[in-house]
C-alpha positions in Angstrom: -7.6 51.4 58.3 -4.1 50.4 59.2 -5.3 47.2 60.8 -7.4 46.3 57.8 -4.4 46.7 55.5 -2.3 44.5 57.7 -5.0 41.9 57.8 -5.3 41.9 54.0 -1.5 41.6 53.6 -1.5 38.6 56.0 -4.2 36.9 54.1 -2.5 37.5 50.7 0.9 36.2 52.0 0.2 32.5 51.4 -1.1 33.2 47.9 2.0 35.2 47.1 4.3 32.5 48.5 2.5 29.9 46.3 2.9 32.1 43.2 6.6 32.7 43.9 7.1 29.0 44.5 5.4 28.1 41.2 7.5 30.6 39.3 10.6 29.2 41.0 9.7 25.7 40.0 9.0 26.6 36.4 12.3 28.4 36.2 14.0 25.3 37.6 12.3 23.0 35.2 13.2 25.3 32.3 16.8 25.4 33.4 16.9 21.5 33.2 16.0 21.5 29.5 19.0 20.9 27.3 17.2 20.5 24.0 15.4 23.7 22.8 12.1 23.6 20.8 13.0 22.8 17.2 12.9 26.0 15.2 11.5 24.2 12.2 8.4 23.3 14.2 7.8 26.9 15.1 7.3 27.7 11.4 4.0 26.9 9.5 3.8 23.6 7.8 4.6 23.9 4.1 3.5 21.1 1.7 4.2 21.6 -2.0 1.6 20.8 -4.6 2.9 18.0 -6.8 1.5 15.6 -9.3 2.4 12.1 -8.0 2.8 9.9 -11.0 5.2 7.4 -9.4 4.4 3.9 -8.3 2.6 5.2 -5.2 1.4 7.1 -3.2 -1.0 8.8 -5.6 -2.7 12.1 -5.2 -5.6 12.2 -2.7 -8.8 13.9 -4.0 -10.4 16.7 -2.0 -13.3 14.5 -1.0 -11.0 11.9 0.6 -8.8 14.5 2.2 -11.9 16.1 3.8 -12.9 12.7 5.2 -9.6 12.3 6.9 -10.1 15.7 8.7 -13.3 14.6 10.4 -13.6 14.6 14.1 -12.3 11.4 15.9 -14.7 9.0 17.4 -14.2 6.3 20.0 -13.1 3.0 18.6 -16.2 1.3 19.9 -18.7 4.0 19.1 -21.7 2.7 17.1 -20.9 5.2 14.3 -17.3 3.9 14.1 -18.6 0.3 13.9 -21.0 1.4 11.1 -18.1 2.9 9.1 -16.1 -0.3 9.6 -19.1 -2.4 8.2 -19.2 -0.1 5.2 -15.4 -0.5 4.7 -15.8 -4.3 4.8 -18.6 -4.2 2.2 -16.4 -1.9 0.0 -13.5 -4.3 0.2 -15.7 -7.3 -0.6 -16.9 -5.4 -3.7 -13.3 -4.3 -4.7 -12.1 -7.9 -4.2 -15.3 -9.5 -5.7 -15.6 -11.8 -2.7 -18.2 -12.8 -0.1 -15.6 -13.9 2.4 -16.8 -13.0 6.0 -13.2 -12.6 7.1 -12.6 -9.4 5.2 -11.2 -6.3 6.9 -8.7 -3.4 6.8 -5.4 -3.5 8.7 -4.0 -0.3 10.3 -0.8 -0.5 8.2 0.8 -0.5 4.8 0.7 -3.1 2.1 3.9 -4.5 3.7 1.8 -4.9 6.9 -0.8 -6.9 5.0 1.9 -9.1 3.5 3.3 -9.9 6.9 -0.1 -10.5 8.4 -1.1 -12.9 5.6 2.1 -14.9 6.0 2.4 -15.0 9.8 -1.3 -16.1 10.2 -1.0 -18.9 7.6 2.5 -20.2 8.3 4.0 -22.0 11.3 7.6 -22.9 11.9 8.6 -25.7 9.5 5.7 -25.2 7.0 6.6 -25.1 3.4 5.9 -22.1 1.2 6.6 -21.6 -2.5 7.3 -18.0 -3.4 7.0 -16.9 -7.1 9.7 -14.3 -7.6 9.9 -12.0 -10.6 10.5 -8.7 -8.8 11.0 -7.2 -5.4 7.7 -8.2 -3.7 8.3 -11.9 -4.1 11.8 -11.3 -2.6 10.3 -9.6 0.4 7.7 -12.3 0.9 10.4 -14.9 0.9 12.4 -12.8 3.5 9.4 -12.6 5.8 8.6 -16.3 5.5 12.2 -17.2 6.4 12.0 -15.0 9.5 8.9 -17.0 10.5 10.9 -20.2 10.3 9.1 -21.5 7.2 10.7 -23.8 4.7 11.0 -21.4 1.7 11.4 -22.5 -1.9 11.7 -19.9 -4.7 10.2 -20.1 -8.1 12.2 -17.7 -10.3 11.5 -15.7 -13.5 13.5 -12.8 -14.9 12.2 -9.3 -14.2 9.7 -8.4 -16.8 8.3 -11.9 -17.3 5.3 -13.6 -15.7 4.6 -17.2 -14.6 2.7 -19.8 -16.6 0.4 -22.4 -15.1 3.0 -25.0 -16.2 5.7 -23.1 -14.2 3.5 -23.1 -11.1 2.5 -26.8 -11.4 6.1 -27.9 -11.7 6.9 -26.0 -8.5 3.8 -27.4 -6.7 4.7 -31.0 -7.7 8.4 -30.6 -6.7 8.0 -28.8 -3.4 4.5 -29.7 -2.2 4.0 -26.4 -0.4 1.3 -25.4 2.0 1.1 -21.9 0.5 1.9 -20.4 -2.9 2.7 -16.6 -2.8 2.4 -14.7 -6.1 2.3 -11.0 -7.0 -0.6 -9.9 -9.2 0.8 -6.4 -9.9 4.6 -6.4 -9.7 5.2 -2.7 -9.4 9.0 -3.0 -9.5 8.9 -4.3 -13.0 5.4 -3.4 -14.4 4.2 -6.9 -14.9 0.6 -8.0 -14.5 0.5 -11.7 -13.5 -2.5 -13.7 -15.0 -4.3 -15.5 -12.2 -6.7 -17.6 -14.2 -6.6 -21.3 -13.2 -4.0 -20.8 -10.5 -6.4 -21.2 -7.6 -7.9 -24.5 -8.9 -4.3 -25.7 -9.7 -3.2 -24.9 -6.1 -6.2 -26.6 -4.5 -5.7 -29.7 -6.6 -2.2 -30.0 -5.0 -3.4 -29.2 -1.5 -2.0 -25.7 -1.5 -3.4 -22.3 -0.5 -3.1 -19.4 -3.0 -1.9 -16.1 -1.5 -2.0 -13.1 -3.8 -0.4 -9.6 -3.5 -2.6 -7.0 -5.2 -1.2 -3.8 -3.7 -0.4 -2.3 -7.1 -3.3 -3.7 -9.1 -6.5 -3.5 -7.1 -9.0 -1.4 -8.9 -6.8 -0.9 -11.9 -6.9 -4.5 -13.3 -9.6 -7.2 -13.1 -9.4 -9.5 -10.1 -12.1 -11.9 -8.9 -11.2 -13.4 -5.6 -14.0 -16.0 -5.3 -14.2 -16.9 -9.0 -10.4 -17.3 -9.2 -10.3 -19.3 -6.0 -7.8 -17.1 -4.3 -7.4 -18.0 -0.6 -5.8 -14.8 0.7 -5.8 -11.4 -1.1 -4.5 -8.1 0.2 -3.9 -4.6 -1.1 -3.1 -1.1 0.1 -4.9 2.2 0.3 -2.5 4.6 -1.3 -2.6 3.6 -5.0 -5.8 3.2 -7.0 -8.0 3.9 -3.9 -6.3 7.3 -3.5 -6.5 7.2 0.3 -3.5 8.1 2.4 -1.0 5.3 3.1 -1.7 3.3 6.3 -4.7 1.1 5.6 -4.5 -2.4 4.0 -7.6 -4.3 2.8 -7.2 -8.1 3.3 -9.5 -11.1 2.9 -9.3 -14.8 3.8 -11.3 -17.6 2.2 -13.0 -20.3 4.3 -10.2 -22.7 3.3 -7.6 -20.3 4.7 -9.6 -19.6 7.8 -9.8 -23.3 8.5 -6.1 -23.6 8.2 -5.6 -20.8 10.8 -8.0 -22.5 13.2 -5.9 -25.7 13.0 -2.7 -23.9 14.0 -0.7 -25.7 16.7 0.9 -22.4 17.8 -0.4 -18.8 18.1 0.6 -16.3 15.4 3.8 -14.6 16.4 2.2 -11.2 16.4 -0.6 -10.2 18.7 -1.4 -7.0 16.8 -1.8 -8.9 13.5 -3.5 -12.0 14.9 -6.6 -12.5 12.6 -8.4 -14.2 15.5 -9.0 -11.1 17.5 -9.0 -8.8 14.5 -11.9 -10.9 13.1 -13.8 -10.4 16.3 -13.2 -6.6 16.3 -14.4 -6.3 12.7 -17.4 -8.4 13.3 -16.2 -11.2 11.0 -17.0 -14.1 13.4 -20.6 -13.3 14.2 -19.9 -12.2 17.7 -20.7 -8.7 19.1 -17.9 -6.5 18.7 -10.2 6.0 11.9 -10.8 4.6 8.7 -12.9 7.5 7.3 -10.5 8.2 4.3 -10.4 4.5 3.3 -14.2 4.4 3.5 -14.4 7.4 1.0 -11.8 5.8 -1.3 -13.9 2.7 -1.5 -17.0 4.8 -2.0 -15.4 6.6 -4.9 -14.5 3.2 -6.5 -18.0 1.8 -5.9 -19.6 4.9 -7.5 -17.3 4.7 -10.5 -17.8 0.9 -10.8 -15.0 -1.7 -11.0 -15.4 -2.3 -14.7 -15.2 1.4 -15.5 -12.2 1.7 -13.3 -10.5 -1.2 -15.0 -11.2 0.2 -18.4 -10.1 3.7 -17.5 -6.7 2.4 -16.3 -6.3 0.1 -19.3 -7.1 2.9 -21.8 -4.8 5.5 -20.2 -2.0 2.9 -19.9 -2.4 2.2 -23.6 -2.2 5.9 -24.4 0.9 6.3 -22.3 2.6 3.3 -23.8 2.0 4.7 -27.3 3.2 8.1 -26.4 6.4 6.7 -24.9 7.1 4.8 -28.1 6.5 8.0 -30.0 9.2 9.6 -27.9 11.6 6.8 -29.0 11.5 5.1 -25.6 11.5 1.3 -25.0 8.8 -0.3 -22.9 10.3 -2.7 -20.3 7.4 -5.3 -20.4 7.3 -6.5 -24.0 3.9 -8.3 -24.0 0.9 -5.9 -23.8 -1.3 -8.5 -22.1 1.0 -8.7 -19.1 1.6 -5.0 -18.6 0.4 -3.6 -15.3 -2.1 -0.9 -16.2 -1.5 1.1 -13.0 2.4 1.3 -13.3 4.2 1.5 -16.6 7.9 0.7 -16.8 10.1 2.2 -19.5 13.8 1.5 -20.0 16.1 4.4 -19.1 17.2 5.8 -22.5 20.8 5.1 -23.3 23.2 7.8 -22.2 20.9 9.3 -19.5 21.0 9.0 -15.7 17.6 8.2 -14.4 18.1 10.4 -11.4 18.7 13.4 -13.7 15.3 12.7 -15.4 13.3 12.3 -12.2 14.9 15.3 -10.6 14.2 17.4 -13.7 10.5 16.5 -13.6 10.3 17.3 -9.9 12.1 20.6 -10.1 10.7 21.9 -13.4 7.3 20.3 -13.6 6.4 19.6 -10.0 5.8 16.0 -11.0 7.0 12.7 -9.5 7.9 9.6 -11.4 10.3 7.0 -10.0 13.3 4.9 -10.9 13.4 1.1 -10.7 13.1 -1.0 -7.5 14.9 -4.2 -6.6 15.9 -6.0 -9.8 15.1 -2.9 -12.0 17.2 -0.3 -10.1 19.0 1.8 -12.6 17.3 0.1 -15.6 13.8 1.6 -15.7 11.6 4.6 -15.0 8.2 3.8 -13.4 5.2 6.0 -14.2 2.1 5.5 -12.1 -1.4 6.3 -13.3 -3.6 5.3 -10.4 -7.1 6.2 -9.3 -7.9 9.9 -9.8 -4.4 10.3 -11.4 -5.4 8.0 -14.3 -6.5 10.6 -16.8 -5.7 11.4 -20.4 -4.7 14.9 -19.3 -2.0 13.4 -17.0 -0.8 11.1 -19.8 -0.2 14.3 -21.9 1.4 16.1 -19.0 3.9 13.3 -18.2 4.7 12.8 -21.9 5.4 16.5 -22.3 7.5 16.6 -19.2 9.6 13.6 -20.4 10.1 15.2 -23.8 11.3 18.3 -22.0 13.6 16.2 -19.8 15.2 14.4 -22.8 16.0 17.8 -24.4 17.5 19.4 -21.3 19.1 16.6 -19.2 22.8 16.0 -19.8 23.5 12.9 -21.9 26.7 11.0 -21.6 28.6 10.3 -24.8 30.1 7.1 -23.5 
């Protein structure tokens, strides 16, 4: 019996030594840590329930949130490729285009802006940027970083460009590309696009349009309006989480990219290989939330979506007037139906108003951006947030804010 115990102990010794060594090593590794686990990450995640009526993002419906929680698939699984094909078809519907080179970028609207410019422009190319708000300013900044020859066509914030303005710029500067913003969310202006594509093509120019703030909320017809590059984002009317950016290139724009003398300066945003991955070039080759956002838009119908946004914007504008507030964009026909800008009432600090709505009503609206900082409040009614009920809620909250926020007597 004694011999058996000795033998068992001898056999257990190596295992014991290994366990002690492992414990020692773990203690040593722990002793080397100088940054402890963050205490805030050891608490449950808390996300408040708020009504997002700013210029984006907008609230995400439960159907779209559920799609984002689906199990991941491999990026080359046939089911993933099927979803990508459905997304492509949804974007073609939303843009009203049959362009084969239509896809979604993994990035924000800024990402799409940069992708459009860096794929079209090479060092020394001339681009004319129509600027009546912050998005034209940022497009000009990106184009300069690419080494393009940038000319600016300027209008005061709150105004839009006429065909005459555009033609004068085209004649004077002879650009390869004209950049213009359809829905200028920093000012609330909706830029008419009728005739601009034909005008650009007559002068040998490509038309690049930013529709991040307007897609689904205002009519846009890419093919009929002869737009060469059109892009948007996922987090406004489509009500999907930020991080996906629909974009489409006409055959004319695609031919320009094929004639490049140099490769695009970004590998990740190179439309050559992105087109292959998305099956846009006829060769073999997780956007679940974006897919559902496009599905919701398709089920509602573009024309119904446009009309809903127009009608609720009209209700909001009338309600703001009834409160004695002044609309920033004077002409109704060029008001962006997804984002309404109203001048900050005299004597009030816009930050007090937005903070009051957030604290007392659980509601977000925003101040100005770029040239409208400190001048306006921006109210977004986008996608599922564009309802008559939300119009009444935000008007009631603003009325409450005007009663309770401190007003300067200066």
